[in-house]
GUFITI-580011 format. One record per residue (C-alpha): residue number from 1; x, y, z; residue in one letter. Coordinates in Angstrom, 2 decimals. Example, Ala and Ser with C-alpha at 12.3 -4.5 7.8 and 13.67 -1.06 7.14 Angstrom:
<sites>
(1 (12.30 -4.50 7.80) "A");
(2 (13.67 -1.06 7.14) "S");
</sites>
This chain:
<sites>
(1 (0.00 0.00 0.00) "S");
(2 (1.11 3.67 -0.32) "P");
(3 (1.36 3.90 3.46) "A");
(4 (3.60 0.85 3.65) "Q");
(5 (5.74 2.16 0.79) "L");
(6 (6.10 5.50 2.58) "L");
(7 (7.13 3.76 5.80) "S");
(8 (9.84 1.91 3.87) "L");
(9 (11.10 5.01 2.07) "L");
(10 (11.07 7.38 5.06) "L");
(11 (14.22 5.98 6.73) "P");
(12 (16.04 6.28 3.39) "L");
(13 (14.92 9.89 3.00) "V");
(14 (16.00 10.73 6.55) "E");
(15 (19.34 9.05 5.98) "S");
(16 (19.83 11.07 2.80) "F");
(17 (18.93 14.28 4.62) "A");
(18 (21.47 13.56 7.34) "R");
(19 (24.12 12.81 4.74) "A");
(20 (23.55 16.09 2.92) "R");
(21 (26.37 18.54 3.59) "P");
(22 (25.41 21.53 5.73) "P");
(23 (24.84 25.03 4.46) "N");
(24 (27.42 27.65 5.45) "V");
(25 (26.53 31.26 6.27) "L");
(26 (29.26 33.74 7.21) "I");
(27 (28.03 37.06 8.61) "L");
(28 (30.93 39.51 8.45) "L");
(29 (30.51 42.82 10.25) "A");
(30 (32.68 45.84 9.47) "D");
(31 (34.76 47.58 12.20) "D");
(32 (32.83 45.93 15.05) "L");
(33 (34.74 45.59 18.31) "G");
(34 (34.24 43.18 21.19) "V");
(35 (33.12 46.14 23.30) "G");
(36 (30.16 46.78 20.99) "D");
(37 (28.39 43.51 21.82) "L");
(38 (26.56 42.35 24.94) "E");
(39 (27.84 38.84 24.26) "A");
(40 (31.39 40.06 24.91) "Y");
(41 (31.18 43.11 27.14) "S");
(42 (29.02 44.00 30.12) "A");
(43 (29.58 47.67 29.28) "S");
(44 (28.09 47.47 25.77) "A");
(45 (25.34 50.09 25.51) "L");
(46 (23.30 48.88 22.54) "V");
(47 (21.02 45.85 22.99) "P");
(48 (21.99 43.14 20.48) "T");
(49 (19.54 40.31 21.25) "P");
(50 (19.92 38.49 17.92) "A");
(51 (23.70 38.31 18.17) "I");
(52 (23.43 37.27 21.83) "S");
(53 (21.01 34.50 20.82) "A");
(54 (23.48 33.31 18.20) "L");
(55 (26.20 33.27 20.86) "S");
(56 (23.96 31.22 23.16) "A");
(57 (23.26 28.77 20.34) "A");
(58 (26.92 28.03 19.63) "G");
(59 (30.50 28.64 20.69) "V");
(60 (31.88 32.07 21.54) "R");
(61 (35.60 32.51 20.85) "F");
(62 (37.35 34.95 23.16) "T");
(63 (40.79 35.06 21.51) "D");
(64 (39.95 35.32 17.80) "A");
(65 (41.91 37.63 15.49) "H");
(66 (41.73 39.38 12.16) "A");
(67 (44.16 41.78 10.51) "H");
(68 (44.03 45.32 11.96) "P");
(69 (42.17 46.70 8.91) "I");
(70 (39.46 45.35 6.66) "C");
(71 (40.89 44.55 3.24) "S");
(72 (43.67 42.20 4.43) "P");
(73 (41.18 40.37 6.66) "S");
(74 (38.75 39.84 3.79) "R");
(75 (41.51 38.50 1.58) "Y");
(76 (42.65 36.14 4.36) "S");
(77 (39.12 34.87 4.95) "L");
(78 (38.65 34.17 1.23) "L");
(79 (42.09 32.70 0.60) "S");
(80 (43.22 31.17 3.89) "G");
(81 (46.49 33.12 3.52) "N");
(82 (48.15 35.92 5.39) "Y");
(83 (47.84 39.13 3.39) "V");
(84 (51.45 39.26 2.13) "F");
(85 (50.87 36.11 0.07) "R");
(86 (48.56 38.08 -2.20) "G");
(87 (49.12 40.58 -5.00) "R");
(88 (50.39 43.35 -2.75) "R");
(89 (52.22 43.28 0.55) "L");
(90 (49.51 45.14 2.44) "S");
(91 (46.45 44.20 0.31) "S");
(92 (44.59 45.73 -2.62) "S");
(93 (41.86 48.34 -2.62) "W");
(94 (39.61 49.99 -5.18) "G");
(95 (40.03 49.38 -8.88) "L");
(96 (43.76 49.86 -9.31) "S");
(97 (45.24 46.83 -10.99) "G");
(98 (43.30 43.82 -9.81) "G");
(99 (42.14 42.19 -6.61) "S");
(100 (44.44 40.93 -3.87) "Q");
(101 (43.91 37.36 -5.10) "L");
(102 (46.74 36.10 -7.28) "L");
(103 (46.07 33.85 -10.29) "P");
(104 (45.86 30.28 -9.05) "G");
(105 (44.84 31.16 -5.50) "Q");
(106 (41.65 29.21 -4.87) "R");
(107 (39.08 30.92 -2.68) "T");
(108 (36.94 29.24 -0.07) "I");
(109 (33.95 29.90 -2.34) "A");
(110 (35.63 28.01 -5.18) "E");
(111 (36.33 25.07 -2.88) "S");
(112 (32.71 24.88 -1.78) "F");
(113 (31.43 25.32 -5.34) "R");
(114 (33.64 22.46 -6.50) "A");
(115 (31.89 20.31 -3.86) "A");
(116 (28.46 21.09 -5.35) "G");
(117 (27.52 24.15 -3.29) "Y");
(118 (25.62 27.17 -4.55) "A");
(119 (27.75 30.20 -3.65) "T");
(120 (26.62 33.73 -2.81) "L");
(121 (28.33 37.01 -1.87) "L");
(122 (26.31 39.97 -0.58) "L");
(123 (27.63 43.35 0.54) "G");
(124 (31.14 44.73 0.70) "K");
(125 (33.84 42.88 -1.23) "A");
(126 (36.76 45.06 -0.17) "G");
(127 (39.78 43.31 -1.75) "I");
(128 (40.15 45.43 -4.87) "G");
(129 (39.28 44.55 -8.43) "G");
(130 (39.66 45.49 -12.06) "E");
(131 (37.54 47.23 -14.67) "V");
(132 (36.71 45.11 -17.72) "A");
(133 (37.86 46.32 -21.17) "A");
(134 (39.51 49.40 -19.71) "L");
(135 (41.26 51.42 -22.47) "P");
(136 (45.05 51.30 -22.29) "D");
(137 (45.40 55.04 -21.72) "E");
(138 (43.25 54.77 -18.59) "L");
(139 (45.37 52.03 -17.04) "R");
(140 (47.95 54.70 -16.24) "R");
(141 (45.34 57.22 -15.15) "S");
(142 (43.83 57.98 -11.76) "T");
(143 (41.37 55.84 -9.82) "E");
(144 (38.75 58.58 -10.32) "D");
(145 (39.12 58.34 -14.10) "D");
(146 (38.76 54.56 -14.05) "R");
(147 (35.65 54.76 -11.88) "V");
(148 (34.15 57.40 -14.16) "D");
(149 (34.74 55.23 -17.26) "W");
(150 (33.34 52.16 -15.49) "L");
(151 (30.12 53.95 -14.58) "L");
(152 (29.57 55.84 -17.81) "R");
(153 (30.78 53.31 -20.37) "R");
(154 (32.25 49.98 -19.27) "G");
(155 (29.84 48.96 -16.52) "R");
(156 (31.59 45.60 -15.98) "R");
(157 (34.23 44.20 -13.63) "L");
(158 (36.92 41.84 -14.87) "A");
(159 (38.19 40.79 -11.45) "D");
(160 (35.31 40.53 -8.99) "G");
(161 (33.05 38.05 -7.20) "P");
(162 (32.20 36.20 -10.42) "A");
(163 (35.90 35.38 -10.81) "Q");
(164 (36.31 34.49 -7.14) "W");
(165 (33.94 31.52 -7.14) "G");
(166 (30.57 33.14 -6.41) "F");
(167 (27.62 32.00 -8.55) "D");
(168 (25.58 34.99 -7.44) "E");
(169 (26.56 38.30 -5.91) "S");
(170 (25.20 41.72 -5.10) "L");
(171 (28.26 43.61 -4.01) "S");
(172 (29.95 46.94 -3.45) "M");
(173 (33.58 47.14 -4.56) "V");
(174 (34.70 49.15 -1.52) "S");
(175 (31.63 49.42 0.69) "G");
(176 (29.82 52.65 1.49) "I");
(177 (32.98 54.64 2.17) "Q");
(178 (34.67 54.76 -1.24) "S");
(179 (33.76 54.98 -4.95) "P");
(180 (32.27 53.49 -6.96) "P");
(181 (29.05 54.11 -5.00) "Y");
(182 (27.13 51.46 -6.88) "A");
(183 (25.87 47.89 -6.65) "W");
(184 (27.17 45.15 -8.91) "F");
(185 (25.05 42.16 -9.88) "N");
(186 (27.79 39.66 -10.55) "G");
(187 (30.17 41.62 -12.76) "S");
(188 (27.66 44.17 -14.05) "V");
(189 (27.00 47.58 -12.50) "A");
(190 (23.36 48.15 -11.58) "S");
(191 (22.62 51.67 -12.87) "L");
(192 (18.88 51.86 -13.67) "P");
(193 (18.97 55.66 -13.51) "R");
(194 (22.49 56.16 -14.78) "G");
(195 (25.35 57.62 -12.77) "S");
(196 (26.44 60.97 -11.42) "R");
(197 (29.01 62.79 -9.32) "C");
(198 (28.01 63.06 -5.69) "W");
(199 (30.70 65.37 -4.37) "G");
(200 (32.01 65.22 -0.83) "T");
(201 (31.35 66.70 2.56) "A");
(202 (34.00 67.31 5.18) "T");
(203 (33.46 67.37 8.91) "H");
(204 (34.58 70.54 10.63) "A");
(205 (37.07 68.71 12.84) "T");
(206 (40.85 68.45 12.82) "R");
(207 (40.58 64.87 11.55) "T");
(208 (39.45 66.07 8.13) "G");
(209 (37.54 62.88 7.45) "D");
(210 (34.91 62.89 4.73) "W");
(211 (31.60 61.26 3.97) "V");
(212 (29.57 61.12 0.78) "S");
(213 (25.91 60.91 -0.06) "G");
(214 (22.70 62.91 -0.24) "K");
(215 (22.46 66.09 1.78) "F");
(216 (19.51 68.14 2.97) "A");
(217 (20.93 71.49 1.88) "G");
(218 (24.37 73.05 1.93) "T");
(219 (24.25 75.20 5.08) "G");
(220 (24.53 72.42 7.64) "L");
(221 (26.18 73.25 10.92) "R");
(222 (29.67 71.76 11.37) "H");
(223 (29.84 70.66 7.71) "R");
(224 (30.89 72.05 4.39) "R");
(225 (29.59 70.53 1.19) "Y");
(226 (31.81 70.49 -1.89) "T");
(227 (29.56 70.13 -4.92) "P");
(228 (30.75 68.54 -8.13) "C");
(229 (32.18 70.80 -10.80) "G");
(230 (31.15 70.70 -14.44) "A");
(231 (34.18 68.65 -15.41) "G");
(232 (34.19 66.19 -12.50) "D");
(233 (33.80 62.52 -13.27) "G");
(234 (31.01 60.30 -12.06) "H");
(235 (31.63 58.41 -8.82) "D");
(236 (28.35 56.60 -8.15) "G");
(237 (24.91 55.49 -9.23) "A");
(238 (22.33 58.25 -9.55) "A");
(239 (20.03 56.37 -7.16) "D");
(240 (22.74 55.56 -4.60) "W");
(241 (21.47 55.40 -1.01) "E");
(242 (24.30 54.56 1.35) "G");
(243 (22.04 54.55 4.38) "H");
(244 (20.04 51.68 2.83) "M");
(245 (23.04 49.46 2.08) "A");
(246 (22.35 46.84 4.75) "D");
(247 (18.63 46.90 4.03) "A");
(248 (19.50 45.93 0.43) "H");
(249 (21.90 43.24 1.66) "V");
(250 (19.27 41.78 3.99) "A");
(251 (16.58 41.86 1.31) "Q");
(252 (18.86 40.06 -1.15) "A");
(253 (19.64 37.36 1.43) "A");
(254 (15.96 36.90 2.28) "L");
(255 (15.16 36.65 -1.42) "G");
(256 (17.82 33.98 -1.85) "F");
(257 (16.40 31.93 1.02) "F");
(258 (12.86 32.37 -0.29) "D");
(259 (13.79 31.20 -3.81) "R");
(260 (15.29 28.06 -2.33) "R");
(261 (12.15 27.43 -0.28) "R");
(262 (9.90 27.81 -3.31) "R");
(263 (12.04 25.78 -5.70) "A");
(264 (10.88 22.37 -6.79) "R");
(265 (13.02 19.42 -5.87) "G");
(266 (16.09 19.19 -3.62) "P");
(267 (18.37 22.20 -3.54) "Q");
(268 (22.14 22.04 -3.25) "P");
(269 (23.67 23.27 -0.01) "P");
(270 (24.78 26.88 -0.07) "F");
(271 (27.87 28.80 0.94) "F");
(272 (26.98 32.46 1.58) "A");
(273 (29.16 35.36 2.68) "L");
(274 (27.06 38.30 3.87) "V");
(275 (29.27 41.33 4.54) "A");
(276 (27.44 44.27 6.09) "T");
(277 (28.22 47.99 5.85) "A");
(278 (27.66 48.25 9.59) "A");
(279 (29.48 49.57 11.44) "V");
(280 (31.90 51.35 9.11) "H");
(281 (32.02 55.13 8.73) "A");
(282 (30.28 57.14 7.42) "P");
(283 (27.64 56.20 9.96) "F");
(284 (24.50 56.24 7.90) "T");
(285 (21.79 54.23 9.63) "P");
(286 (18.23 54.39 8.37) "P");
(287 (15.64 55.53 10.88) "D");
(288 (13.86 52.19 10.58) "R");
(289 (14.73 48.64 9.59) "F");
(290 (11.84 46.39 8.53) "R");
(291 (9.35 48.67 10.32) "D");
(292 (11.33 48.77 13.56) "A");
(293 (12.79 52.05 14.84) "D");
(294 (16.52 51.40 15.33) "I");
(295 (17.62 54.92 16.27) "R");
(296 (19.76 55.16 19.39) "T");
(297 (19.73 58.30 21.50) "W");
(298 (21.81 59.74 24.31) "V");
(299 (21.10 62.56 26.72) "A");
(300 (23.76 65.22 27.13) "T");
(301 (24.95 66.33 30.55) "S");
(302 (24.14 70.06 30.37) "E");
(303 (22.29 70.95 33.56) "V");
(304 (20.52 74.01 32.20) "A");
(305 (19.34 72.59 28.87) "A");
(306 (20.14 68.91 28.36) "P");
(307 (19.77 67.72 24.79) "R");
(308 (18.79 64.42 23.25) "R");
(309 (21.28 63.42 20.56) "L");
(310 (21.02 60.73 17.93) "H");
(311 (24.10 58.44 18.01) "V");
(312 (24.67 57.16 14.46) "P");
(313 (27.34 54.58 15.32) "H");
(314 (25.15 53.00 17.98) "S");
(315 (22.21 52.98 15.58) "S");
(316 (24.31 51.04 13.09) "M");
(317 (25.11 48.48 15.78) "V");
(318 (21.35 48.13 16.30) "A");
(319 (20.87 47.82 12.54) "E");
(320 (23.50 45.08 12.36) "L");
(321 (21.69 43.11 15.05) "D");
(322 (18.40 43.56 13.19) "A");
(323 (19.99 42.16 10.01) "V");
(324 (21.29 39.12 11.90) "V");
(325 (17.86 38.57 13.47) "G");
(326 (16.07 38.81 10.12) "A");
(327 (18.39 36.27 8.48) "L");
(328 (18.16 33.83 11.38) "M");
(329 (14.36 34.07 11.33) "A");
(330 (14.29 33.44 7.58) "A");
(331 (16.48 30.35 7.89) "L");
(332 (14.30 29.07 10.70) "R");
(333 (11.14 29.67 8.69) "S");
(334 (12.64 27.84 5.70) "A");
(335 (13.53 24.87 7.89) "G");
(336 (17.25 25.28 7.18) "E");
(337 (18.61 26.83 10.38) "L");
(338 (19.60 23.56 12.07) "N");
(339 (21.36 22.43 8.91) "E");
(340 (23.35 25.65 8.53) "T");
(341 (26.75 26.42 10.01) "I");
(342 (26.43 30.07 11.01) "V");
(343 (29.58 32.12 11.58) "V");
(344 (29.52 35.68 12.90) "F");
(345 (32.70 37.76 12.95) "A");
(346 (34.17 41.21 12.41) "S");
(347 (36.93 42.14 9.95) "D");
(348 (39.04 44.04 12.51) "N");
(349 (38.85 45.66 15.92) "G");
(350 (36.45 48.39 16.96) "G");
(351 (36.62 52.14 16.43) "L");
(352 (38.03 54.93 18.53) "S");
(353 (35.87 57.61 20.12) "C");
(354 (36.97 60.24 17.60) "A");
(355 (36.14 58.02 14.65) "T");
(356 (32.69 57.18 16.01) "K");
(357 (31.73 60.85 15.79) "Q");
(358 (31.81 60.79 11.98) "H");
(359 (28.10 60.74 12.18) "G");
(360 (24.85 60.98 10.33) "S");
(361 (24.89 62.51 6.87) "W");
(362 (21.09 62.71 6.71) "R");
(363 (20.30 65.38 9.32) "P");
(364 (16.70 66.38 9.79) "S");
(365 (14.55 67.84 12.57) "P");
(366 (13.90 64.29 13.79) "E");
(367 (17.59 63.26 13.70) "T");
(368 (19.62 66.41 14.36) "P");
(369 (23.22 66.51 13.21) "A");
(370 (25.50 65.77 16.18) "P");
(371 (28.25 68.22 17.17) "P");
(372 (31.36 66.72 15.62) "F");
(373 (33.70 67.29 18.51) "E");
(374 (37.29 66.24 17.98) "D");
(375 (37.53 64.26 21.20) "V");
(376 (39.51 61.13 21.89) "S");
(377 (39.26 59.64 25.40) "P");
(378 (42.67 58.01 24.99) "E");
(379 (44.37 61.39 24.50) "R");
(380 (42.27 63.85 26.44) "S");
(381 (40.56 61.84 29.12) "G");
(382 (37.24 63.30 27.96) "L");
(383 (34.26 61.27 26.80) "Q");
(384 (31.80 62.60 24.25) "S");
(385 (28.22 61.34 24.59) "P");
(386 (28.49 60.29 20.94) "L");
(387 (31.26 57.78 21.67) "C");
(388 (29.03 55.23 23.37) "G");
(389 (30.83 52.33 25.00) "A");
(390 (34.53 51.66 24.44) "N");
(391 (34.41 49.45 21.34) "S");
(392 (37.58 47.67 22.46) "S");
(393 (36.22 46.98 25.97) "A");
(394 (39.24 46.38 28.24) "H");
(395 (41.75 46.06 25.38) "L");
(396 (44.33 48.60 24.32) "R");
(397 (44.02 50.16 20.85) "G");
(398 (41.43 50.25 18.10) "H");
(399 (41.13 49.53 14.39) "K");
(400 (44.48 49.89 12.64) "G");
(401 (46.54 49.15 15.76) "D");
(402 (48.71 46.11 16.42) "L");
(403 (47.56 46.16 20.05) "Y");
(404 (44.80 43.68 20.87) "E");
(405 (41.99 46.19 20.42) "G");
(406 (42.97 46.57 16.79) "G");
(407 (42.67 42.93 15.76) "H");
(408 (40.94 40.84 18.44) "R");
(409 (37.41 40.35 17.11) "V");
(410 (34.10 38.71 17.97) "P");
(411 (33.78 35.19 16.54) "L");
(412 (30.67 33.05 17.03) "L");
(413 (30.05 29.65 15.44) "V");
(414 (26.73 27.82 15.71) "A");
(415 (25.53 24.53 14.19) "W");
(416 (23.21 22.62 16.55) "P");
(417 (22.67 19.64 14.24) "A");
(418 (26.40 19.26 13.74) "G");
(419 (27.29 18.93 17.40) "G");
(420 (28.55 22.46 18.08) "V");
(421 (27.70 22.87 21.79) "P");
(422 (25.19 25.57 22.68) "A");
(423 (26.52 28.17 25.09) "G");
(424 (30.10 27.03 24.60) "G");
(425 (33.16 29.20 25.11) "E");
(426 (36.63 28.68 23.69) "C");
(427 (39.70 30.68 24.63) "G");
(428 (41.92 29.19 21.93) "D");
(429 (44.03 31.41 19.71) "L");
(430 (42.32 31.38 16.29) "V");
(431 (42.20 33.62 13.24) "G");
(432 (39.72 34.45 10.49) "L");
(433 (42.33 32.84 8.25) "T");
(434 (41.43 29.52 9.91) "D");
(435 (37.81 29.59 8.75) "L");
(436 (38.78 28.23 5.32) "Y");
(437 (40.14 24.91 6.63) "A");
(438 (37.69 24.70 9.53) "T");
(439 (34.51 25.09 7.48) "L");
(440 (35.61 22.56 4.87) "L");
(441 (36.42 20.18 7.73) "D");
(442 (33.07 20.75 9.45) "L");
(443 (31.21 20.15 6.19) "A");
(444 (33.00 16.85 5.69) "G");
(445 (34.79 18.05 2.56) "L");
(446 (38.37 17.59 1.44) "A");
(447 (40.95 19.90 3.02) "P");
(448 (42.45 22.72 0.99) "P");
(449 (44.57 21.50 -1.91) "A");
(450 (48.36 21.57 -1.51) "P");
(451 (49.65 25.09 -1.90) "G");
(452 (46.26 26.60 -1.07) "Q");
(453 (45.17 28.26 2.20) "A");
(454 (48.75 28.06 3.45) "A");
(455 (48.00 29.73 6.80) "D");
(456 (44.62 28.14 7.58) "S");
(457 (44.38 25.60 10.42) "V");
(458 (41.19 23.70 11.20) "S");
(459 (39.88 24.14 14.74) "F");
(460 (36.94 21.74 14.21) "K");
(461 (37.99 19.42 17.03) "R");
(462 (38.10 22.20 19.60) "R");
(463 (34.91 23.75 18.24) "L");
(464 (33.00 20.52 18.90) "L");
(465 (34.75 19.87 22.24) "R");
(466 (36.17 23.18 23.47) "P");
(467 (37.69 21.72 26.62) "R");
(468 (39.19 18.52 25.20) "D");
(469 (42.72 18.15 23.92) "G");
(470 (44.94 21.01 22.84) "H");
(471 (44.41 24.13 20.72) "P");
(472 (44.79 23.72 16.98) "A");
(473 (47.54 26.33 16.72) "R");
(474 (50.26 27.55 19.08) "S");
(475 (51.01 30.87 17.42) "D");
(476 (49.38 33.41 15.13) "L");
(477 (50.88 36.20 13.04) "L");
(478 (49.07 39.53 12.71) "V");
(479 (50.66 41.25 9.71) "P");
(480 (50.32 44.98 9.19) "S");
(481 (53.11 45.62 6.69) "P");
(482 (55.74 46.73 7.27) "P");
(483 (54.99 45.99 10.94) "S");
(484 (53.68 42.82 12.54) "W");
(485 (52.67 41.17 15.80) "A");
(486 (53.05 37.56 16.86) "L");
(487 (50.94 35.83 19.49) "R");
(488 (52.41 32.77 21.20) "W");
(489 (50.98 31.29 24.38) "S");
(490 (50.74 34.12 26.91) "R");
(491 (53.16 36.31 24.99) "W");
(492 (52.65 39.07 22.42) "K");
(493 (55.57 40.39 20.38) "L");
(494 (55.24 43.51 18.22) "I");
(495 (57.60 44.85 15.59) "S");
(496 (56.87 48.50 14.84) "L");
(497 (60.20 49.16 13.15) "A");
(498 (59.62 50.21 9.55) "H");
(499 (61.87 48.56 7.02) "G");
(500 (63.07 45.82 9.36) "S");
(501 (61.78 42.93 11.40) "Q");
(502 (63.20 44.17 14.72) "R");
(503 (60.95 43.43 17.67) "A");
(504 (60.18 46.48 19.77) "T");
(505 (57.52 45.45 22.32) "E");
(506 (56.85 42.31 24.34) "L");
(507 (53.77 41.87 26.53) "F");
(508 (52.68 39.15 28.93) "D");
(509 (48.94 39.10 28.17) "L");
(510 (48.15 36.77 31.04) "E");
(511 (49.54 39.23 33.60) "A");
(512 (48.94 42.37 31.53) "D");
(513 (45.89 41.99 29.23) "P");
(514 (45.81 45.76 28.65) "G");
(515 (49.35 45.76 27.16) "E");
(516 (50.56 48.53 29.48) "T");
(517 (54.02 47.21 30.32) "T");
(518 (56.57 46.63 27.58) "N");
(519 (58.98 43.97 28.87) "L");
(520 (61.69 44.93 26.39) "L");
(521 (64.00 47.90 26.86) "P");
(522 (64.10 50.84 26.74) "P");
(523 (60.74 51.63 28.35) "H");
(524 (57.12 50.68 28.83) "N");
(525 (53.98 52.53 27.74) "V");
(526 (54.13 54.97 30.64) "S");
(527 (57.71 55.90 29.76) "G");
(528 (59.19 54.17 32.81) "Q");
(529 (61.92 51.53 32.63) "P");
(530 (60.68 47.91 32.60) "P");
(531 (60.11 46.48 36.06) "R");
(532 (62.04 43.33 35.24) "A");
(533 (65.80 43.36 35.50) "S");
(534 (68.63 40.87 35.63) "G");
(535 (67.51 37.28 35.15) "E");
(536 (63.89 38.20 34.34) "A");
(537 (64.96 40.70 31.69) "A");
(538 (67.21 38.09 30.11) "S");
(539 (64.30 35.63 29.97) "R");
(540 (62.12 38.23 28.31) "H");
(541 (64.76 39.01 25.71) "E");
(542 (65.23 35.30 25.03) "A");
(543 (61.46 34.87 24.62) "T");
(544 (61.38 37.79 22.20) "A");
(545 (64.29 36.32 20.22) "A");
(546 (62.55 32.95 19.86) "R");
(547 (59.33 34.63 18.78) "M");
(548 (61.13 36.87 16.29) "A");
(549 (62.74 33.78 14.81) "Q");
(550 (59.31 32.19 14.43) "R");
(551 (58.00 35.34 12.75) "A");
(552 (60.96 35.21 10.37) "D");
(553 (60.02 31.62 9.47) "Q");
(554 (56.45 32.66 8.59) "I");
(555 (57.47 35.80 6.75) "L");
(556 (60.37 34.12 5.02) "G");
(557 (58.33 32.06 2.59) "R");
(558 (59.46 34.06 -0.40) "G");
(559 (58.44 37.39 1.13) "V");
(560 (60.45 40.59 0.82) "S");
(561 (59.16 42.41 3.90) "W");
(562 (61.28 45.54 3.90) "A");
</sites>
C-alpha cells in the first residue's frame, strides 16, 4: 500500500537528509569591536539580542583575530592566507590593478562550489578589483578616471566576485565609504537611472575625514559641502542610497532563502558570505529597519538645557543586530537553520571615540546633526556622549593598531545539528584565516589542496569539544606591513620598526591583558623603565628572540618584507 511504501522510504529519505552537507553562512561585520556587543562586554550600551542569541546557540571565541584593517582580513578569509601572500604586501583596494587574489589562489567559495555548493556574496567585497575592457590610456590614469569610465561606459568588472567563485553576488567594490558608490550584480554595474558625481562633505574637525551621499541642503552646521564641478567625473549610481546598504543586503539574502524554499526538488547546499556595511564610517543608519525604529539616542549632561542626541554609530550596531535577526528568522522559517553552520565575525577591531563621531549625513529635525567634537578619550581623558561604550572593551588600541583592540574580534560559530555545543566558550588562539580549513572540515569536505590556504588551520575538534585536547595552533601572526605582531601562548611580540623585522615590544597578556608594560628595553607605555631586571629581563629578551625567529620563518616564505 502507499502507506507501507512510505514507511519503507522514510528511513532512506531521513538518511539522505542527514548525509547532505550543511549550508554555510558567514556574517561579516565591518569595524565591530568586542566592546560593541553584549555577548562580549558588560559595558556594551546597545542591545543586540539576535547576536546574543546566536552566541547562546553556539561557541563564543574569546581570543579570535583578524588583521588590523578590513581589506587584508577579507583576503585572508577568502584565501586562507596571510595578506602578504597576495598581490600586494599590504592588500589591494579599489580598482587599481586587480584584486588581492593572485592567479591560481583558490578561494573558499571556489572550494565549496567544487563540492556542489551554490555560492553567494552579498555586501562589501573590499579586496580590490579590475575594470573590464579598460582602455590602455586609462590604465595609467587615476582611480577617479577609471571609476568614471566604469560607470559611464564599461559597466563591468573583470576581477570581482564572479571570478572568485561566487555563482551569485550583489556587491559593493569598496563598501559605502569609497567609490564606486554602486551595486554590482555579478560583474555588471546596476545603474537603472544612470550615474552621477556626488561630491564630498568634510566634517569641521581636525581629523578632516569625509563622507559622501545625499544632503539636505548646503548650510549644515559643522559641515561644508563640496559640490561637483562641471568637469568632475562620475563616482556613483544616480540612485545611490548609502544609508540603505544593509537593508539591500538583507533583502537580497531573504530573497535567496525564499527562492530556495519555493524551488521544486532538492536544492544544493549553499555557501553564503554576507558582509554588512555596519558599522563602518560614514555612519548612515536608516531611521527604521523592517518597520522597527533602530535609532539610538543619548542625553547630554548640560544641567541648564540637556539635549537628546542621535548616536549614528550605535544605531548602526542596532541595525547590524536587526539584520542578523532577520536572516536567522528566515532560515528558521525555511527549515534550514539547524542544517546551517552560522559564523559571525568582524573584519578588525572596533573604532576609537573620535572616529565614532563621523556621524549621520542625513540630518533632519527628527535626527539632528551631532556636534562633531574632535575628542579622543585616549588622548584627552574626555568622553563625548556620541562615543558610546569603548568598542575595544578592556583592550588597548582600536582599528588599525597592532595592540589587541585593533585585531581581536568577535567570533561566534553555531551549528546545533552538527554537534557544536550551545553556550560554549573557547579561549583558543584562532584567526579568520582559519575559517577556510575549519569550514571545509566541518562540512566533511576535502581539506584545501596543496599550496592553497597556506595559513589556515582547522579548529573543528576544539569547536566541537572546546575543553578537550589542545588548541589547533600555538602561534598566530598579525601582519600589518611593514609591521607585525606575533601571538604565542601568553606572549605578544610587536615589531613596529619600519623597514626591518626588529621586535620592539613584548607583553605578557596573562599578567597584563591591557598591554601597558613593555617587557623589552628601553621603556614601557608609561615611559618608565621595565620592572624586570637581571635574570627576568634576560628571559624576556630570550622569549622575544625565539618569537622573532618564528616570525621570520612565517614571513620568510618568499616574502620581501622591507
